[in-house]
N, C-alpha and C positions, 0 to 999 in steps of 0.2 A: 330361193337359190337360182340366180339368173345365169344365163350362158356366159356373160362377161365375167361374172364373179368366179365361176368355175375355171374359165380359161386363164384369168389372172392368177388364181391359185396354182394352176398347173404351170404357168410361166415362171412364177417365183420358185416353186418346188423344183422345177427343171433346172433353173439357173443354179440353185444351191447344189443339186445333185451333180450338175456338170462341173462345178468347182471342185467337189469332192473327187469326182472321176479324174479330173485333170491333175489333182495333187497326187493321186495314186500313180498316174502315168509319169509325172515328173520325178517322183521319188523312186519308183521301182522300174519303170520301163525305159526311161531315158538313159540310164547307164548301159542297158543292152543296146539301145539305138546307137550310142556313142561307139560301142565296139563294132557294130555293123558298119558304121561310117568309116571307122579306121580301116577295116578290111576292104571296103570299097575303094578308099584312097590308095591303099597299098596295091590293089589290083590295077588301078588306073596308072600308077607310077608317076613319072615326071610330067606326063601330059595332063595331069589333073589341074584344073584351074581353081582360083580362089572362090570360096562360097559367097553367094550373093548376100546372104544374111548370116550373122554370127549365131552361134548356138544359143546365146542368151536371148537374142531377139526371137529365135525360133521357139524358145520356151515360153516367152510372153505370148507369142502368137498362138501356141497350143492352148494356153490357159484361156485366152479370149475366145478362140474358136470353139472350144469344148463347152464353155459357158453359154455361148450363143446357140450352139447346137442343142444343148440341154434345154434352153428356154423354148426353142422352137418345138422340140419334142413334147415339152410340158404343155404348150398351147394346144397341140393336137390331142394330147392326153386328156386335157380338160374338156375338149370338144366331144371326144368319144364318151367320156364319163357323163357328160350332160345328156347325151342320147340314151345311155343306159339308165340314168336317173329318171328321165322322163317316163321310161317304160315301167320302172319299178322304184318309185320314190321312197319306199319303206326299207330298202336294203341297207345293211350296215355300211357306213362310209369307209370304215377302216378295212373291212374285209374286201369290199369292192375295189378299193384303190390297190390293195396288194394283189388281188387276182388280175386286175387289168395290167398292172406293172409286170407281173409274171408272164402274161400273154404277150405283152410288148417285147419283153426280153427274148422269149421263145421265137417269135415271128421275125423280129428285126435283127436280132443278134445271133442267137444260138444256132438256129437252123441254117442260115446262110454261112455261118462260121464253119459248120461241119462240112460243108461242100467247098467253101473257099476260105480257108484260114488266112488270117492277116499275115502279111509278110513284112519283114523289116526293110529299110532302105537298101537299094542295090539289087533287089529281086524284081525282075520284070523289065522288059525293054520298052522303049518309047513306041515301037511299032505295034505293040499289042495293048497299049494303054486304053485306047477307045473300046476295044473288044472286051477288055477286063472290066471297064466301067459298066458297059451294057449288061454283061452277064451278072455282075454284082447287083445291079438294080433289079434285074429279073429275079435273082435269088431272093431279094427282099420282098418283091411282089408275091412270089410263090410262098414264102414264109408267112406273110400276112394272110394270104388266102387259106393256107393250111390252118392257121390259128382260128380264123373265122369259121371254117368248116368244123373244126373241133367243137367250138362253142355251140354251133347250130345242132350238131349231132347230140351233144350232151343235153342241151335244152329240150330237144324233141323226145329223147329217151326218158328224161325226167317227167315230162308231161304225160307220157304214156304209162308211167309207173313201172318202168323196167327195173330189173334187179340191179343192186349196186355193182356187182362185178361187171355186168354188161355196160352200165353207165360209166364205169371207170376205164374199162378196157377198149371200148369203141373209140373214144378220142385218141387213145394211144395208137390204135390202128390207123386212124386218119393221119396222125403225125408221121408214122412210118411211111405211109403212102406219099405224103408230101416230101419227105426226105428222099424217097426213091425218085420222085420227079426232079428234085434238085440235082441229083447225080446224072440226069440226062443232059444237063447244061454242059457245053463244051469247056474244057480247061484251056488256058492260054498257051500251054506248051512251053512256057519259059523255063529255062534251066535255073535251078536253085543251087547256087554254089556256097551259100552260107552254111557254116557248121551246124550240125543237127541240134546240139545243145543250145546254141544261141538262137536258132530259128524257133524252137519250141518254147524257149523261155519268153521270147518276144510274143509269140502267139498266145500263150496262156496268160501273160500279163495284160495283153490287149483285151482278152476275154474277161479278165478280172475287172478292168476298167469299165467294161460294159455292165457287168454285174453291179458294180457300185452305182453307176448312173441310174439303172432301172430300179434298184432297191431303194436308193435315195429318193427317187421320184415317187415311188409308191408310198414309202414311209412318210415323206414330207406332206404329200397330198392327203394321205389318210389322217395324219395328226391334225392338219388344218380342218379337215371335214369333221372330226370329232369335236374340235373347238367350236366350230360354227354351229354344230348341232347342240352343244351344251349352251351356247349363247341364246339360241332360239328357245330352248327349254326354259332358261332362266327368265327370259322376257315373258314367255307364256305364263309362267308361275306367278310373276309379279302382277300380270294383268288379271289373273284369276283371283289373286288375293284382294 
């Protein structure tokens, strides 16, 4: 099992997961975005200019961009999986893929989301855009560092033969500590004028799209790993016969 094969598997699984995530966004989140855009246009009044791209063009752009993002995440997923596989080549590929996908969702999506929930169009001024981008990237770095620390703590406790409650609760404590650090990051201070129901519908649907992306990546990669393992076993059986 080479690094290139694992990264290729990750890229393919990520592209498929990205397509599924984009479809969820198009079917469920886009109507909410349309409402947010209508409110933004209404607030802008007669001074609002024509959109540079039509909504249909934006939908195609969303589909392409999410597929490419899923592919990029999948390539990194395959790289990390290769490192873990080198350390422990006997681990179950299905379980490892699902655990890695869960860790990725926690570090890249859920923890940053809890501090900086996604906002619909019209929320946030251009003056704070750079600051918001920097804090969001910092949130992802902190989220990944938190997940890595959780894994290190869990592994060390397992090697020391710690009791199961300790092995389960200690990583939770690390996650809570990481979340506390996230809340030390400054907020943009932008006013949110979007109605609460529309705002939280958009946020939860955005989180759902992330769930679909990471779940699809883990499932796709895991199934491909099981298939590759079965093929290797079949070849070994024929060679032994």
